[in-house]
C-alpha positions in Angstrom: -8.5 6.6 17.0 -11.5 5.0 15.1 -11.9 2.0 12.9 -14.8 3.1 10.8 -16.6 1.4 8.0 -13.9 -0.9 7.1 -14.2 -4.3 5.4 -11.7 -6.6 7.4 -11.5 -10.3 6.3 -11.0 -13.2 8.6 -7.7 -13.3 10.4 -6.9 -9.7 10.1 -4.7 -8.7 13.1 -4.8 -5.0 14.2 -2.3 -5.1 17.1 -3.4 -2.0 18.8 -6.9 -1.1 17.6 -7.1 2.0 19.8 -3.9 3.3 18.2 -4.9 3.3 14.5 -7.1 5.3 12.2 -8.8 3.1 9.6 -11.8 4.2 7.7 -13.6 3.2 4.5 -10.9 0.7 3.6 -10.7 -3.1 2.7 -8.2 -5.4 4.4 -7.6 -8.9 3.1 -7.3 -12.1 5.2 -4.3 -12.6 7.3 -3.0 -9.1 7.0 -1.5 -7.3 10.0 -1.6 -3.6 10.8 0.7 -2.0 13.5 0.0 0.8 15.8 -0.1 4.5 14.7 -1.1 3.4 11.2 -3.6 5.4 9.1 -5.5 3.7 6.2 -7.9 6.0 4.4 -11.1 5.3 2.4 -10.9 3.5 -0.9 -7.6 1.7 0.0 -7.4 -1.9 -0.7 -5.0 -4.0 1.2 -4.6 -7.6 -0.1 -4.2 -10.9 1.8 -1.1 -11.5 4.2 0.1 -8.0 4.1 2.2 -6.4 6.9 1.9 -2.7 7.6 4.4 -1.6 10.2 3.9 1.2 12.7 3.6 4.9 11.7 2.8 4.3 8.2 0.3 6.3 6.1 -1.8 4.9 3.3 -4.0 7.5 1.7 -7.0 7.2 -0.6 -6.2 5.5 -3.8 -3.5 3.0 -2.5 -3.9 -0.7 -3.4 -1.5 -3.4 -2.0 -1.8 -6.8 -3.7 -1.2 -9.9 -1.6 1.9 -10.4 0.5 3.1 -6.8 0.5 5.4 -5.5 3.3 5.3 -1.9 4.3 8.0 -1.0 6.8 7.9 1.6 9.6 7.0 5.2 8.8 6.2 4.6 5.0 4.2 7.5 3.4 2.0 7.3 0.3 0.7 10.4 -1.5 -2.2 10.7 -3.8 -2.3 14.2 -5.2 0.6 15.3 -7.5 -0.1 19.0 -7.1 -1.6 19.4 -3.6 -2.9 22.8 -2.5 -5.3 23.8 0.3 -7.5 26.2 -1.5 -9.2 26.5 -4.9 -8.5 29.4 -7.4 -11.4 31.4 -5.8 -9.9 31.0 -2.3 -12.3 28.4 -1.0 -10.9 25.5 0.9 -10.6 22.4 -1.2 -12.9 19.5 -0.5 -13.5 16.0 -2.1 -13.9 16.5 -5.8 -11.8 19.7 -5.9 -8.7 17.6 -6.7 -7.6 14.5 -8.6 -6.7 11.4 -6.5 -4.0 9.6 -8.5 -4.0 5.8 -7.7 -0.9 3.8 -6.6 -0.5 0.1 -7.0 2.0 -2.1 -5.1 2.4 -5.6 -6.7 2.3 -9.0 -5.1 5.1 -9.6 -2.6 6.7 -6.2 -2.9 8.6 -4.9 0.1 8.9 -1.1 1.0 11.7 -0.2 3.6 11.1 2.0 6.5 10.7 5.8 5.9 10.2 5.5 2.1 7.9 7.9 0.4 5.8 6.7 -2.5 4.7 9.5 -4.8 1.3 9.0 -6.3 0.5 7.5 -9.7 3.2 4.9 -9.7 3.2 1.1 -9.9 5.7 -0.8 -7.9 6.1 -4.3 -9.6 5.8 -7.8 -8.2 8.5 -8.7 -5.8 10.3 -5.3 -6.0 12.3 -4.1 -3.1 12.3 -0.4 -2.0 15.2 0.6 0.1 14.7 2.5 3.4 14.3 6.2 2.9 13.8 6.0 -0.8 11.5 8.4 -2.6 9.7 6.6 -5.4 8.8 8.9 -8.1 8.3 6.6 -11.1 7.2 3.1 -11.8 9.4 0.2 -10.4 9.7 -2.9 -12.6 9.0 -6.4 -11.2 11.8 -7.7 -8.9 13.7 -4.4 -9.1 15.7 -3.3 -6.0 15.5 0.5 -5.8 17.2 3.1 -3.4 17.9 6.8 -3.1 16.3 10.0 -3.6 14.9 9.8 -6.2 14.9 6.0 -6.2 17.0 4.4 -8.9 17.4 0.8 -9.8 20.4 -0.8 -8.1 19.8 -4.6 -8.4 17.4 -7.5 -8.8 15.6 -8.8 -5.8 15.8 -12.4 -7.2 19.7 -12.2 -7.0 19.4 -11.0 -3.3 17.0 -13.7 -2.4 19.3 -16.4 -3.9 22.3 -15.0 -1.9 20.3 -15.0 1.2 19.3 -18.6 0.7 22.8 -19.7 -0.1 24.1 -18.0 3.1 21.3 -19.6 5.1 22.3 -23.0 3.7 26.0 -22.4 4.4 25.3 -21.4 8.0 22.9 -24.4 8.5 25.6 -26.8 7.3 28.3 -25.5 9.7 
């Protein structure tokens, strides 16, 4: 699979370059891309992101710095996809509207989540595994389900995790 016309910054690690399909994208410094990932043209990946195996980032996706993308995450970019135009001709670039998606700094997307185009996932948000995100997710929200609904605050979870680690370290 090719890596074509990509702007990759210093320290980008593509663990298996022969097993990815990257073209026309930009990948920031220190980011990591796993095997069997496709990143299409006009995607912007920030610094220190991790994109796990089998994920698909289509045109119009922007990941800000420090975003985690779990295994098998799928992004979409057309709210009303179809293969042909009204006259029966096959659709090509310019025959459809690419709806951008933004994932904020430090957000994490669990394995097998689907992100429907046109949404903004807020800073530090946590998307549960298998969730289908159909609307904007606020900063630090924890969402899960189909469709994804807010079930908590990521700051609470991080505090609980830190307290647990401190307790285990003390024992």
